[in-house]
C-alpha positions as CSV (number, residue, x, y, z in Angstrom):
1,X,-12.5,-25.9,2.1
2,X,-12.1,-24.9,-0.9
3,X,-11.4,-21.0,-1.7
4,X,-10.7,-21.1,-5.8
5,X,-12.5,-23.7,-8.1
6,X,-11.1,-23.5,-11.8
7,X,-12.9,-26.0,-13.8
8,X,-12.8,-27.1,-17.1
9,X,-10.6,-24.3,-18.3
10,X,-9.9,-23.5,-21.8
11,X,-7.7,-20.2,-23.6
12,X,-6.6,-20.0,-27.1
13,X,-4.6,-17.4,-28.6
14,X,-5.8,-18.2,-32.3
15,X,-4.2,-21.3,-33.0
16,X,-2.6,-21.6,-29.7
17,X,-3.9,-23.9,-26.8
18,X,-2.5,-21.8,-24.3
19,X,-4.6,-24.0,-21.6
20,X,-6.7,-27.1,-22.0
21,X,-9.1,-28.5,-19.9
22,X,-7.5,-26.6,-16.5
23,X,-9.0,-27.7,-13.2
24,X,-7.6,-26.4,-10.0
25,X,-8.7,-26.8,-6.6
26,X,-7.1,-23.9,-3.5
27,X,-7.7,-24.9,0.0
28,X,-8.4,-22.4,2.6
29,X,-6.0,-20.7,4.6
30,X,-3.2,-23.6,2.5
31,X,-0.5,-22.3,-0.4
32,X,-1.3,-24.0,-3.6
33,X,2.4,-23.4,-5.9
34,X,1.7,-23.8,-10.3
35,X,4.9,-24.5,-11.9
36,X,6.0,-26.3,-15.0
37,X,7.7,-25.3,-18.0
38,X,8.2,-21.6,-19.7
39,X,5.2,-21.8,-21.9
40,X,3.5,-23.8,-19.4
41,X,0.5,-22.0,-19.3
42,X,1.0,-20.4,-15.6
43,X,0.3,-16.6,-16.3
44,X,-2.4,-17.7,-18.9
45,X,-4.2,-18.9,-16.3
46,X,-3.3,-16.6,-13.1
47,X,-4.4,-13.7,-15.7
48,X,-7.9,-16.0,-16.4
49,X,-8.4,-15.6,-12.2
50,X,-7.7,-11.1,-11.9
51,X,-9.7,-10.4,-14.8
52,X,-7.3,-9.6,-17.3
53,X,-8.3,-12.5,-19.8
54,X,-11.5,-14.5,-19.8
55,X,-11.5,-17.9,-20.9
56,X,-13.1,-19.6,-23.9
57,X,-14.8,-21.6,-21.9
58,X,-15.0,-22.8,-17.9
59,X,-15.4,-21.2,-14.6
60,X,-13.7,-19.4,-11.8
61,X,-15.3,-19.4,-9.2
62,X,-14.0,-17.9,-5.8
63,X,-15.6,-17.7,-2.4
64,X,-18.5,-19.5,-4.0
65,X,-19.0,-16.4,-6.5
66,X,-17.8,-16.6,-10.0
67,X,-14.9,-14.2,-11.0
68,X,-15.7,-14.4,-15.1
69,X,-16.9,-11.0,-17.0
70,X,-16.0,-9.0,-13.8
71,X,-12.8,-6.5,-13.6
72,X,-9.5,-6.3,-12.6
73,X,-10.5,-4.1,-9.2
74,X,-14.2,-5.4,-8.8
75,X,-12.0,-9.2,-8.3
76,X,-10.0,-6.6,-6.1
77,X,-12.9,-5.8,-4.2
78,X,-14.3,-9.6,-3.7
79,X,-11.0,-9.9,-1.6
80,X,-7.8,-11.2,-4.8
81,X,-5.0,-9.5,-4.8
82,X,-2.1,-10.0,-7.2
83,X,1.5,-9.4,-6.4
84,X,3.2,-8.9,-9.8
85,X,6.4,-10.2,-10.9
86,X,7.7,-6.9,-11.4
87,X,6.4,-5.4,-8.3
88,X,4.0,-2.5,-9.0
89,X,4.8,0.5,-7.2
90,X,5.0,4.2,-7.2
91,X,8.8,5.0,-7.7
92,X,8.4,8.6,-7.9
93,X,7.2,8.5,-3.6
94,X,8.3,7.8,-0.8
95,X,8.0,4.7,0.6
96,X,4.8,5.1,3.2
97,X,3.3,7.2,0.1
98,X,3.1,4.2,-1.2
99,X,0.9,2.6,1.1
100,X,-1.2,5.7,2.0
101,X,-2.7,5.4,-1.3
102,X,-4.2,2.2,-0.9
103,X,-4.9,2.7,2.6
104,X,-6.9,6.4,1.6
105,X,-8.2,4.7,-2.0
106,X,-9.8,1.8,0.7
107,X,-11.3,4.2,3.0
108,X,-12.9,7.1,0.0
109,X,-14.0,3.8,-2.0
110,X,-11.8,5.0,-5.3
111,X,-8.6,7.1,-5.7
112,X,-8.7,10.6,-6.7
113,X,-4.7,11.8,-6.6
114,X,-6.4,15.8,-5.9
115,X,-7.8,14.3,-3.2
116,X,-5.0,12.2,-1.5
117,X,-2.9,14.6,-2.0
118,X,-5.6,16.8,0.5
119,X,-5.3,14.3,3.4
120,X,-1.8,14.0,2.4
121,X,-1.2,14.6,6.1
122,X,-4.2,13.1,8.0
123,X,-3.1,11.1,10.9
124,X,-5.3,8.4,10.4
125,X,-4.0,7.3,7.2
126,X,0.0,8.0,8.4
127,X,-1.2,5.4,11.9
128,X,-2.7,2.9,9.0
129,X,0.1,2.7,6.3
130,X,2.6,3.0,9.5
131,X,1.2,-0.2,11.2
132,X,1.2,-2.0,7.6
133,X,4.7,-0.9,7.6
134,X,5.7,-2.7,10.4
135,X,4.2,-5.4,9.9
136,X,6.5,-5.9,6.7
137,X,9.3,-4.6,8.9
138,X,9.4,-1.8,6.8
139,X,8.9,0.7,9.1
140,X,12.7,2.2,9.3
141,X,12.4,2.7,5.6
142,X,9.1,4.6,6.0
143,X,10.8,8.1,4.7
144,X,13.2,6.7,1.6
145,X,12.3,6.4,-2.0
146,X,10.8,3.9,-3.4
147,X,13.2,3.7,-6.4
148,X,16.2,3.2,-4.1
149,X,14.8,0.4,-2.8
150,X,16.3,-3.0,-3.3
151,X,14.4,-5.6,-5.5
152,X,14.0,-7.9,-1.9
153,X,12.5,-4.1,-0.6
154,X,10.1,-3.3,-3.5
155,X,8.4,-6.8,-3.4
156,X,8.1,-6.2,0.1
157,X,6.6,-2.8,0.0
158,X,4.0,-3.7,-2.5
159,X,3.0,-7.0,-0.4
160,X,2.1,-4.4,2.0
161,X,0.0,-2.6,-0.1
162,X,-2.0,-5.1,-0.9
163,X,-2.3,-6.2,2.7
164,X,-3.7,-2.5,3.2
165,X,-7.1,-4.1,1.2
166,X,-7.2,-7.1,3.3
167,X,-7.6,-10.3,1.1
168,X,-8.1,-13.6,1.8
169,X,-6.4,-15.0,-1.6
170,X,-2.6,-13.5,-2.6
171,X,-2.0,-14.2,-5.8
172,X,2.0,-14.2,-6.3
173,X,3.4,-14.4,-9.9
174,X,7.1,-14.9,-9.6
175,X,7.5,-13.1,-6.3
176,X,11.7,-13.8,-6.1
177,X,12.3,-13.1,-9.9
178,X,15.5,-11.5,-10.0
179,X,16.5,-11.5,-6.4
180,X,19.5,-12.4,-4.9
181,X,19.3,-15.4,-2.0
182,X,19.6,-13.3,1.0
183,X,16.6,-11.3,-0.2
184,X,15.0,-14.7,-1.4
185,X,15.3,-16.4,1.9
186,X,13.7,-13.1,3.6
187,X,10.8,-13.1,1.1
188,X,9.9,-17.1,2.1
189,X,9.5,-16.2,5.8
190,X,8.0,-13.2,5.1
191,X,5.4,-15.0,2.9
192,X,5.3,-17.2,6.1
193,X,4.8,-14.4,8.8
194,X,1.8,-12.9,6.9
195,X,0.1,-16.3,6.5
196,X,0.4,-17.4,9.8
197,X,-0.6,-13.7,11.2
198,X,-3.1,-12.7,8.7
199,X,-4.8,-16.8,7.6
200,X,-4.1,-15.4,3.5
201,X,-4.8,-18.4,1.5
202,X,-1.5,-18.0,-1.3
203,X,-1.4,-19.2,-5.2
204,X,2.3,-19.2,-6.3
205,X,3.4,-19.4,-9.7
206,X,7.4,-19.5,-9.0
207,X,10.3,-21.4,-10.8
208,X,12.8,-21.8,-7.9
209,X,12.0,-25.0,-6.8
210,X,13.9,-24.0,-3.2
211,X,11.0,-20.9,-3.3
212,X,8.2,-23.5,-4.2
213,X,9.4,-26.6,-1.5
214,X,9.4,-23.9,1.3
215,X,5.9,-22.3,0.9
216,X,3.2,-24.7,-0.7
217,X,1.8,-27.5,0.8
218,X,-0.2,-28.7,-2.6
219,X,1.4,-28.2,-5.9
220,X,0.2,-28.2,-9.8
221,X,2.2,-29.1,-12.7
222,X,0.9,-27.7,-16.4
223,X,2.7,-28.8,-18.7
224,X,1.8,-27.2,-22.4
225,X,-1.3,-25.7,-20.9
226,X,-2.4,-29.3,-19.3
227,X,-2.5,-29.9,-15.9
228,X,0.2,-32.7,-15.4
229,X,-0.2,-33.9,-12.1
230,X,-1.2,-32.4,-9.2
231,X,0.8,-33.7,-5.1
232,X,2.3,-32.7,-2.1
233,X,5.6,-31.4,-2.6
234,X,6.9,-34.6,-1.4
235,X,5.5,-36.9,-4.0
236,X,6.4,-34.1,-6.3
237,X,10.3,-34.2,-6.3
238,X,11.0,-37.4,-8.5
239,X,8.1,-37.8,-10.0
240,X,8.4,-39.3,-13.2
241,X,6.3,-36.9,-15.4
242,X,7.3,-33.8,-13.6
243,X,11.2,-34.7,-14.8
244,X,9.4,-36.4,-18.0
245,X,7.9,-32.2,-18.6
246,X,10.7,-30.4,-17.0
247,X,13.9,-33.1,-19.0
248,X,11.7,-34.3,-21.7
249,X,12.8,-37.7,-20.2
250,X,11.0,-39.9,-17.8
251,X,12.2,-41.4,-14.2
252,X,14.0,-44.9,-15.3
């Protein structure tokens, strides 16, 4: 069963066709990778999925409901969370304070700093934040300053903040960008564990093919804003159209 359906999506920026008749179906409880050369339209597509951009035409339906015309926070409330290419965390707060913010916002319905400060020591919020941090193996770092974390741990913290919302679909934009190989491998294992324990569907944009082939069940290849091919990772490897898109020449 598909949890996300993208049909006939087009997006232009002036004379540039960023997306051309894009169709995409993401099955529930799978990881679907979207790959392609720089400028292929991957980030534009992702921005259409989370409400940052509105397509010129076409439809985007999540769990039977259109996401078009909804604000990003409304899409988040529908069950879609996004991990950005650069980790989005509160660098001036501690690790546990970063997770307490979405815990509080989820309970309260909206985030207000003055109210958050009033429950800073609230036991229930602290316990919830600690449980989430335990899930991503960061409980021992809960009192560390977020700015002092490694790139890999900042990504892990951002994922913890997303998990508070209990998303059904997690969109990952270059989740291992700028990481050392050890942090990359740790992130792969974390994402596998999240899928296993929380049954979260994932869609990932990634240039690192080691990450893609480690996580993806299906892969869609974009070239110049248009889907080139969609298949399993095994069939994508060495596909002549994929080789042509990346290297400029077909495989012979």
